[in-house]
C-alpha positions as CSV (number, residue, x, y, z in Angstrom):
1,M,-0.1,20.3,6.1
2,T,-0.6,19.5,2.5
3,A,2.3,19.0,0.1
4,T,2.3,18.9,-3.7
5,L,4.9,16.7,-5.5
6,E,5.9,16.7,-9.1
7,L,7.7,13.6,-10.4
8,K,9.6,13.2,-13.6
9,L,9.6,9.5,-14.4
10,P,11.5,8.0,-17.3
11,D,9.3,7.1,-20.3
12,S,10.1,3.4,-19.6
13,V,8.0,3.6,-16.5
14,Q,4.5,2.5,-17.7
15,L,2.4,3.4,-14.7
16,S,-0.8,5.3,-14.6
17,E,-1.3,8.2,-12.3
18,F,-3.6,6.0,-10.2
19,D,-1.0,3.3,-9.9
20,I,1.6,5.8,-8.7
21,K,-0.7,7.3,-6.1
22,M,-1.8,3.9,-5.0
23,T,1.8,2.6,-4.7
24,L,2.8,5.6,-2.6
25,A,-0.4,5.3,-0.4
26,A,0.1,1.6,0.1
27,K,3.7,2.0,1.1
28,L,3.0,4.8,3.5
29,Y,0.1,2.7,5.0
30,E,2.4,-0.3,5.3
31,L,5.0,1.9,7.1
32,G,2.3,3.2,9.5
33,T,2.8,6.7,8.3
34,L,-0.8,7.0,7.1
35,S,-4.0,5.5,8.4
36,G,-6.2,3.5,6.0
37,G,-8.5,6.5,5.6
38,Q,-5.6,8.9,4.9
39,A,-4.0,6.5,2.4
40,A,-7.4,6.0,0.7
41,E,-7.8,9.7,0.4
42,L,-4.3,10.1,-1.1
43,A,-5.1,7.4,-3.7
44,G,-8.5,9.0,-4.4
45,V,-10.6,6.0,-3.5
46,S,-12.9,4.9,-0.7
47,K,-11.3,3.2,2.3
48,R,-13.0,0.0,1.4
49,T,-11.6,0.1,-2.1
50,F,-8.1,1.0,-0.9
51,L,-8.1,-2.0,1.5
52,E,-9.4,-4.3,-1.2
53,L,-6.6,-3.2,-3.6
54,L,-3.7,-3.4,-1.1
55,G,-2.8,-7.0,-2.0
56,K,-2.2,-6.0,-5.6
57,Y,0.5,-3.7,-4.3
58,G,2.1,-6.3,-2.1
59,V,0.8,-4.9,1.2
60,S,-1.2,-6.9,3.8
61,I,-4.2,-5.2,5.4
62,F,-3.2,-7.0,8.6
63,G,0.3,-5.6,8.8
64,Y,1.4,-9.1,8.5
65,G,3.9,-10.2,5.8
66,P,4.1,-13.7,4.2
67,E,7.3,-14.5,6.1
68,E,5.6,-13.8,9.4
69,L,2.7,-16.0,8.4
70,D,5.1,-18.9,7.5
71,E,6.9,-18.6,10.8
72,D,3.6,-18.7,12.8
73,L,2.4,-21.7,10.8
74,K,5.7,-23.5,11.6
75,R,5.3,-22.7,15.3
76,L,1.7,-24.0,15.3
77,R,2.7,-27.3,13.6
78,K,5.2,-28.1,16.4
């Protein structure tokens, strides 16, 4: 199934169409709703490019947040 969505954003939102698509794709990837390939297709880039850009959008390619990393490092230091 394919859906088309039209968004009306306030003029104060200074995001390009690519940034909007990438933000949505990154979030859906982070939630596990889309695979890396599906998210890349939504953003209109290759899978490699998508994965390389994820950090810019606050998403880890490892499904591992900074808090979890800090917790693991604390456990390892004990």
